[in-house]
C-alpha positions in Angstrom: 0.0 0.0 0.0 1.2 3.5 -0.7 1.5 6.0 2.1 -1.4 8.0 0.7 -3.7 4.9 0.9 -2.6 4.2 4.5 -3.3 7.8 5.5 -6.8 7.7 3.9 -7.9 4.7 6.2 -9.9 6.2 9.1 -8.5 5.6 12.5 -10.7 3.3 14.6 -11.2 3.4 18.3 -11.1 0.5 20.7 -14.9 0.3 20.9 -14.9 -0.3 17.1 -11.9 -2.7 16.9 -12.9 -5.2 19.5 -16.2 -6.2 17.9 -14.5 -6.6 14.5 -11.8 -8.8 16.0 -14.4 -10.9 17.8 -16.2 -11.4 14.4 -13.0 -12.9 13.0 -13.4 -15.9 15.4 -16.6 -16.9 13.8 -15.0 -17.6 10.4 -14.6 -21.4 9.9 -11.0 -22.2 9.2 -11.1 -26.0 9.4 -12.1 -26.6 5.8 -9.3 -28.5 4.3 -6.6 -27.0 6.4 -4.1 -28.9 8.6 -4.5 -28.9 12.3 -1.4 -27.1 13.7 -2.5 -26.9 17.3 -1.1 -29.5 19.7 -3.5 -31.9 21.1 -3.7 -32.5 24.8 0.0 -33.6 24.9 2.3 -31.4 26.8 5.4 -30.2 25.0 8.8 -31.3 26.0 10.7 -28.6 27.8 14.5 -28.7 27.9 17.2 -26.3 28.8 20.2 -25.5 26.8 22.0 -23.9 29.8 24.3 -26.8 30.0 25.9 -25.7 26.7 27.1 -22.5 28.4 28.6 -24.5 31.2 31.8 -25.9 29.7 32.9 -28.2 32.4 31.8 -31.4 30.7 31.7 -33.3 33.9 29.5 -36.0 32.4 32.0 -36.7 29.6 33.3 -39.9 31.3 29.8 -41.5 31.1 30.1 -41.5 27.3 33.6 -42.8 26.7 32.6 -45.0 23.8 31.1 -42.2 21.7 32.9 -39.9 19.3 31.9 -36.9 21.4 34.2 -37.9 24.3 37.2 -36.7 22.4 35.5 -33.5 21.2 34.3 -32.6 24.7 37.9 -33.2 26.0 39.2 -30.8 23.3 36.5 -28.3 24.2 37.4 -28.5 27.9 41.1 -28.0 27.1 40.3 -25.0 24.9 38.2 -23.5 27.7 41.1 -24.0 30.2 43.4 -22.2 27.7 40.9 -19.4 27.3 40.6 -18.9 31.1 44.4 -18.9 31.5 44.7 -16.5 28.6 42.2 -14.1 30.3 44.5 -14.0 33.3 47.5 -13.0 31.1 45.4 -10.4 29.3 44.7 -8.7 32.6 48.3 -9.0 33.7 49.6 -7.4 30.5 47.0 -4.6 30.7 48.3 -3.7 34.2 51.9 -3.7 32.9 51.3 -0.8 30.6 53.7 2.1 31.3 55.5 0.2 34.2 58.8 1.1 32.7 58.3 4.7 33.7 58.3 3.7 37.4 61.6 1.8 37.2 64.5 4.0 38.5 67.1 4.6 35.8 70.5 6.1 36.4 71.3 8.5 33.6 74.8 9.2 32.4 74.6 12.6 34.1 73.7 10.9 37.5 76.3 8.2 37.3 79.0 10.4 38.8 76.7 11.1 41.8 76.5 7.5 42.9 79.2 5.1 43.9 79.4 1.7 42.3 78.0 0.1 45.5 75.0 2.5 45.4 74.3 1.8 41.7 74.6 -1.9 42.4 72.1 -1.6 45.3 69.6 0.3 43.1 69.9 -2.3 40.3 69.6 -5.2 42.9 66.5 -3.7 44.4 65.0 -3.1 41.0 65.7 -6.7 40.0 64.2 -8.0 43.3 61.0 -6.1 42.7 60.7 -7.1 39.0 61.8 -10.7 39.3 58.3 -12.2 40.2 56.8 -10.2 37.3 59.5 -11.3 34.9 58.8 -14.9 36.0 55.1 -14.3 35.1 56.1 -13.0 31.7 58.1 -16.2 31.2 55.0 -18.1 32.1 53.2 -16.1 29.4 55.7 -17.1 26.8 55.3 -20.8 27.9 51.6 -20.3 27.6 51.8 -19.0 24.1 53.9 -22.0 23.1 51.4 -24.3 24.7 48.5 -22.6 23.1 50.0 -22.8 19.6 50.3 -26.6 19.8 
């Protein structure tokens, strides 16, 4: 219908619409048409929420099926995804950490003795060592995830 034709249709109020809708129920529709309504049987209700849970705890009950290997692979992928999420958060927090590390510039070298410089470097290493170990774990994770 064109927009002009739609605009020419008069607007009906609720008092006029309800009797017209009620009149539609009197039209016989059973002549030669298929019955699409369910009989007195109840429909089967099932939930797909278990698909969002990826723990696959019941996998061992179906060892002889082809899905056992697939669910094991899905479980492994989910574990990799969870571990990867931790590394993403870790890397995000490492942004701009280098600005907080004390550096001895060439102009400042003469102000410090070798023992003081060694102490600064040692303390910096002690603070960063656990984080460097985590970055090494990230590298191991990337190797593991590629295989």
